[in-house]
C-alpha positions in Angstrom: 0.2 0.0 -0.5 1.3 3.3 -0.8 2.4 5.7 1.9 -0.4 8.5 0.6 -3.2 5.9 0.1 -2.2 4.7 3.8 -2.3 8.6 5.6 -5.3 9.4 3.4 -6.7 6.4 5.1 -6.0 7.3 8.5 -6.9 10.6 8.1 -10.5 10.0 6.9 -10.9 7.1 9.8 -9.7 10.3 12.7 -12.3 12.4 11.1 -15.0 9.6 10.8 -14.0 8.9 14.8 -14.2 12.9 15.8 -17.6 12.8 13.9 -19.4 9.8 16.2 -18.0 11.3 19.1 -18.9 14.8 19.0 -22.3 14.6 17.5 -23.8 13.7 21.0 -21.7 16.8 22.2 -23.8 19.5 19.6 -27.0 17.9 19.6 -29.9 20.0 20.6 -32.2 18.8 23.4 -36.2 19.4 22.2 -38.5 20.4 24.4 -41.5 18.6 24.2 -43.8 20.2 26.6 -45.6 23.4 25.3 -44.5 26.6 27.1 -46.7 28.4 29.8 -46.8 31.1 27.1 -47.3 28.9 24.1 -50.7 27.7 26.0 -51.8 31.1 26.7 -51.7 32.0 23.1 -53.0 29.0 22.3 -55.9 29.8 24.2 -56.4 33.5 23.5 -55.6 33.9 20.0 -55.5 30.6 17.8 -58.3 28.6 19.5 -60.9 31.3 18.5 -59.4 32.0 15.2 -59.7 27.7 14.6 -63.5 27.9 16.2 -63.9 30.6 13.0 -62.7 28.0 10.5 -64.5 25.5 12.0 -68.1 27.4 11.7 -66.8 29.0 8.5 -66.0 25.6 6.9 -69.3 24.1 7.8 -70.8 26.7 6.1 -68.7 26.6 3.1 -69.4 22.6 3.2 -73.1 22.9 3.2 -72.9 25.8 0.2 -70.4 23.3 -2.0 -72.6 19.9 -1.1 -74.5 19.8 -3.8 -71.2 20.4 -6.3 -69.9 17.6 -4.3 -72.4 15.3 -4.1 -72.5 15.8 -7.8 -68.7 15.3 -8.2 -68.6 12.1 -6.0 -66.1 13.9 -3.5 -68.6 14.9 -0.7 -66.6 13.1 1.7 -63.1 14.4 1.5 -64.6 17.6 1.5 -66.2 17.4 4.8 -63.4 16.1 6.0 -61.3 18.7 4.6 -63.9 21.8 5.9 -65.5 20.5 8.9 -63.5 17.7 10.3 -59.6 19.3 10.1 -60.7 22.2 11.7 -63.3 20.9 14.4 -60.2 18.6 15.4 -57.6 21.2 15.2 -59.9 23.2 17.4 -61.3 21.2 19.9 -58.6 17.7 19.8 -55.4 19.4 19.7 -53.5 19.7 23.0 -53.2 23.4 24.4 -50.1 25.1 23.0 -49.4 22.0 20.9 -47.8 22.3 17.3 -46.4 20.2 14.6 -43.3 19.0 17.0 -45.4 18.7 20.2 -47.0 15.7 18.4 -46.3 12.3 18.2 -48.8 11.2 15.5 -49.5 14.8 13.5 -51.9 11.9 11.3 -54.2 10.6 14.0 -55.1 14.3 14.5 -55.3 15.8 11.0 -55.2 13.0 8.3 -57.8 10.5 8.2 
């Protein structure tokens, strides 16, 4: 084996070892619990807006129901206009965002 190739392999090995060892030092701990301020902001500002979007979505669904029945996508429209805003308003935990939920699909998708 050539001296240059040996030197490159040793350098690559050392760099790999250093990156593996040092990566936990640079990892940032995620805080999975919502803060008090995010809970207050959610209760005061976000939930009323989401309640309004649930009401507006229900009205839009009722208005578009004849068209969606003809088109065959009434269930999808109902899910997007009514179910998703309703779950975001009443099922989602206070102060929770996407990063706080273990399984976002459980709340927002079918």
